[in-house]
Phi, psi and omega in degrees: 000167186226176173274125180274143175238110187258121182202158182211136181299334183288345174292341182272347181289332179283121179219137186253016175123153184303325185265001184281128185297325182279079192248158174304335182295335175305309178293320180299321181294317180298312183293320174299317182290325176294328173293319181296322181276347185088356185297327182304328180290342183274348191256154177261101182285128182234130174265106189283164171264164176295144167298144178276166180295322181297320180297314181296329180289350175289346178238315188250140182287157181304316184296331176285314178305317183292321181298317177300317182292326180290326182283335187294123183283158170272349173200160181070205183223149176233133182265133173269336167209176185299339182253354190231123183241144173250143172224183190305328183263007187291315187286333172294315178299315181294325177289329177290319179296314180295319179295325179298314184294321181290315180296326175298321175298315181299318185281328175290314184290340174267010178060028170279338183221150174287308180205183187207148172239130181260111178255079187217164176207155012287158177289183190225340197286349170276344183286119176276175183308318185231027187208127173271144176186165172061036181080359191247141182241311174244144183272100188296320187284329176288323172302319174298315179298317179295324178300310183297320180282313191267327182265315183263357171062031169293158181254340183212122180232137175255142171240127178243120182242103179256015171299150185289344176252137178299138176282072182302323177298321178290320178297321178300320186280316189261348181308125181090351177277106186292350178282351186236133171247118178250127175249127186218120171255143185195151178289140183213134002281143189187161176311136011262013175055037178208158176065009179298317185256030177303129188264003178304135184292342181270003179251119174256094178278131179233086185283146183234130177288148176302143179083356179305136177288162181293321179298317177293319176305312181297316181298318186292315186283322179297318179292329183276328194254316197299307184301313183299316178299312178299322179292325182291323181055064180291144180272345177208143176244124176249140183239122164273097190266091176257131182250023182274006171277355176303143184297335176277346187293134183283351186266356188207187186216045169255177190233033178289156177237174177306316182297332179293321175290325174296319179297315182299321182295316179301316180299316183289320178293332174294322182292312182298330179290327180294318186228347190250012182053034177070018184272118183222136167238126182245133185236128179298129170246254182270180184136107194230358167266109195299317182291319178294320179298313182294317182293323181289319179296316179303317179298311179307314183289325175302319181285322178296317181290344178281353178273123185234000000 
């Protein structure tokens, strides 16, 4: 078996403007770099289908889905918040990104793939149950978790979010669900300035101060996460993979390097090896310095692809 790489050209049609950091060029940079390194030849490329309405309803209520459809313009852009815009191709791209995460779960849990990386956009971890924000419309990682739990009848799923911004939407959706353990590291204080002190026992928030060294970051997350994850014994590990904690990223003030993302991935794969039969689905979230993003994703994939 191999690592699945889920992507679709139509995810690049969604664009929020020439100066917006969450741009189609993010996917293009990743795919181009994988071609340069030869990694593309090592992956099983999958062209996903859109998430169905019934699948979206496992996380988002009908009134919210209907609201998004009413807001989507036939031309130009409409802003759902100051950072997040819809244009005519937005919801198809968002349904493809959501569908990719769901399909990745199906293929990994049916042993068609060892693990998977979803290289799609828009991202999802800021989307709350009934609210779009932070460049996100549907919560892709929460949809993946519900697919694993409700359709495949797993009993325990871990979500690990190492994006530099807290996945407030995921916390909003899965907080209090004892079937899920969510571990989240993020710069603090920082956007989205919410859910940091969420008291649900299944949420492990790990705030990181601006300027923290990579070594200190490693020590902090390892101490906060590893024992809890080992005790939880997830049957599947889902990753909200944001690479915007890189020291070159213009959106944040952490000091991670490519090798720190390699280390994170190795730590996560060791958890998955213990209890989840190596089953991992990783979904792209942030990362806005194109070179740093592409190099970090490549390192992430090298580790995932080394699992046989």
